[in-house]
Phi, psi and omega in degrees: 000315179295321181294321177297320180294318177296326178293318179299314178299313182298319179295316178301312181295323179293319179295322178298318180294318179300318180299322181290315185298319185265358179068039182297134176223177176282000175094159178292154175298323181234141179225143174229126172268116189249135174063042181266161166265114192254128171258098187290337183068010168278339174201167180275088186210155172239116177277117180277140170064050179254156172243135178234124182254133178242136175231119184063232183257019184235149168279120182254347175202144179205123180175184178307147184308316186284352178260353184244126176273127178269124177301137183304328181274357184289144171288121182265127179243123185283120179259007182307125180064019179240167189236126181253122179235162174297154170299158181257168182237149170252106187264003165220078180249172177231129176255118186294158174305132183299335176235147009268352189255079182299321182300321177294318178301313183292329178292322180294314180300320179299312183299321176299304185296325181298337179256017175082011175271113186250356176221138178225133169264104183282129189251022174203102187292142178223153175304138178091346181293316177305320179296317178298318176305318182285325177300318181291314181303323183275355180086005179284338179230134177283126178177170174292151172299129185256140166234124198242130166274154182275183176308141196284159171263115186214177177293336181274331186259343183238128179241001182202157173301319180300320180291324178295318179295314181297322180294319180298311183293323179297317182290325174294320180291328181286343173097015173295152184280332185212164168255136182255125180264129172244170176296160172104349175291140167288163178298320181293322178291317178299314183296320180297318175300312185295316182295318175297324182293319177297319178291329180273350180072033178242131181288152170241140195215163171120229187275174175244108178301145187299325181285341178276311176078156183306310188294316180295319179300318178293316183292335179276356176090025176296129193285314176236147170245111186265148180069010190057033187293139177091332183293307181300319181298328184275323191256350189225159174274185186294345178258003175094001179291127190266136172274115188299320180296318180291324175300312180299318177300314184293319179293315181299319180290322175305315179291315186291329179266001175065033180289142172263142178238142177239098195292321183047056190293313186293317181298322182290328174298322180291318180299320179288342178095013188297309185280148174295148181301318183296329175296316182293319183292350176275353181300124180293337182289350181295341178295346181261009177242156179300129184303324178294326178296313181296321178299321175296323178297319179298313181299316181297319184287321183291322177298319180299314182289332183267358178293149186298332184275355184287132180230104183301319182297317180295320179294317179297325177294321180287323178293323173297320181291328178292326173297315179300318181295315181295322176301315179299318180293315183290324183297333178262004175087027177299160183274103186251133179242138184284130178198150184227355181062047177258149356266135168183155169041058176069012177259092185274128186314133179078304177298340182295341175298329178295336178270330183282316187302316180297329178284328175294319178296320179299333176276008176090007178283130179285161175309318182295319180295324178295313180300317176305316184296338180252005181225273185300319180299322179294317177298323177292318179298320183256029185297337177279353180261323185189175175248117182195174174101000176221156172270089185207157180302132179096344179286151172301141185277070173252110188220153170235129173258123186248155177271350183213160188281116180291343179286336177280321179208114184302336180289347174294351173301333181267006177258082194255149165268331181168174182229138173248125177238117183055033179092356181264124180269127176242111174289161180297329178298315178294322177299315181295322176298316178298315178299317178301319178295324179292312179301321181293329181296340181264353182288000000 
């Protein structure tokens, strides 16, 4: 306890010093990105020589340099030879409880923003999260815009259909954005939750309980299926061999019902135990997470791989089948949302995109399709909440300025000049200073 308190104090002091060194402020009221190459994400195109003007948290103008007037008081950011794209989203993220470790919560928020993630769908509700959501929206706390699922519906939290119905109605009344489904629900409990959710107008998202199954969950209107949960169980055997007819049926149903999927490919490989522990432990981004937490991840992963029941060949077959499944979904234009399930199990907020992108590419997704899954598609999915996900007038001012074209190489997303979140500009120098302070707090 004393060690954690000292770490929190040290981190807060380091962040305060960093803010002074880089001159961190809440940002100018108006900002203009001038002479940039803009990827609007409304179509696969790069607009040369564009200016984008931000006022408060909104894009108020975007177009050719000679068509856009830059306000004299605006902060001007030179976009020459740089690429401006919308901020990205983490659509299966986890926001820690704001108490008791506020420093850890703020470090998680920083890691998201530092990597250009400006929107997070929090997938496990905790006390205090709605207040944190409002702090971020009002600008009192730096972080991505949050959309929150409430405490989950699982075999541990629900013991009857009546309880499932009551919990669904209560969470709708409390103002959560989604209901989160975890494994363990009976079919009767799931149906009671789903029917109440439809009546209350609140979506339900997440896992597919084994007793419910993929087909019934889709038919009941589950809005997102995360981790491709339920698909492999339906289309493949225990070694990952796919039944072509069942694959076609599952893909067709996904399309006809308009289901969204959040693949979390890299995290699921880890959960299955596919990578060797030493490979995961070599991730450089682990220096930004609490050492005790990382050590726990290592122990858990090594125990999984050393268990008598662990079968590397079967695990490799399942991970390969997941790639084939994602390819089949993408080939027909399924609604895919970017997510990595961070932070957990070597999935470090923001940095986890470095692990996810190569697997999405392995499934045949182009750089543009990957960017869409984390920007425009997210804006479409959350269109009833706000306007964002494209570089266009009226959109929330969540932006990333890059030094290289991400359409040529998706990993260029990490070659940044800076990030704008809700109209606040963070230069890459400021981001790196903040990350250095975080890493130092764990030394």
